Steps between C-alpha positions, in 0.01 A plus 500: 500500500534118525732321740693353204580846369623616842718191563785568257525857624534383860761241403690759303511728803622219717775413251608863486521512877710187522738612227564839653851494661498562875617837622847503652520543871624845601765336716627280216819619332698358211848370546642776283345785697185650638277701270398833648134514593283812490445461873875549560462864410215542745667296777876560486729295723565658836770451764411258775473718813576199719816399317830566678661808345838453335762715669735686271867430563686762699783700347758284676330176393488622140869590504586167663304298243681680216843420645567850627604369842824303439456261791275207574383313804670168565305270729718328757416215730543725802548855376421681177760713324544715193684404186643798311528469125820706519712628791292765681804726538502570125126572475403871480298613801280713277231375457546160670535622860197726452295213356595278794406775746162535330461123518516510880128578501417177318277252682538195275767233477767495357501878461510555875819297540671617181449870573607477863804278451602670176487846662715382790756317287537782250582741783778264612709532181819711495443873450129459574487839675646677198245334272202555728555868587360645173189282540406601856195712409343215301603240757348703783174533306488124438569422867228743601237298313607188689502673838143628462365173364212343692665156486724452803743275313547768235567758771767278656673452164497874448640557848780250442576658165519845657751384761706317237512809281594720796786265590642547149454871431513630858417869561421553132158349568418747779348760267239244394421369847241758601225349286615147570508536878149638514386175339648311793312695766173318436665160528684603814164526674426140404629261764578243232754724326620718787819306568604466135435869430691607811798283406494633144497859622806429713680357197400797284642733763819297514550505122376852441626683807330703769320714245241225474394566858372841395279345234393186683178425683 
């Protein structure tokens, strides 16, 4: 075959190559969306094992975010305080006081302050003892979770809450103290908490009577 007969064929091939549109880059996506590629089925997206896991909100945090806790933290220049959406004396203790007791085991702000201050202030309203008595089993269970918590600050909030509750309901709390006092025994051996636990036990005995001595450490 002559060179002249091969020339047009070679030119035709070159023209066909130059007119062929370039293939789109796999990483290129249109503004309207990304077209699924066959490789997506073979290589599905996976979770980054090094990414920081997102922590689910606690029960108290979820209730707080939905407005179930009718008080909010007010930042002061010197001291923080709570603002109640309505007078706390007209708020039913069930379930608010239980929710606040469960919130004592929180470790994040502002939940730590709201639960601790809210629990204390709610127990200061008139007829608090009458309102709290039917809730003692649930309150004792909530305080137990704070007292056995590994975080020392949570333990101290639970301890304060226990003393505050005892000051309001008195001997009525004694029946629930057996399980609660055993939680204090481990902390009593810790030099850091020995004084606060000892003082709290003295207050519990004062509010609950001598019967506490039979159940104490």
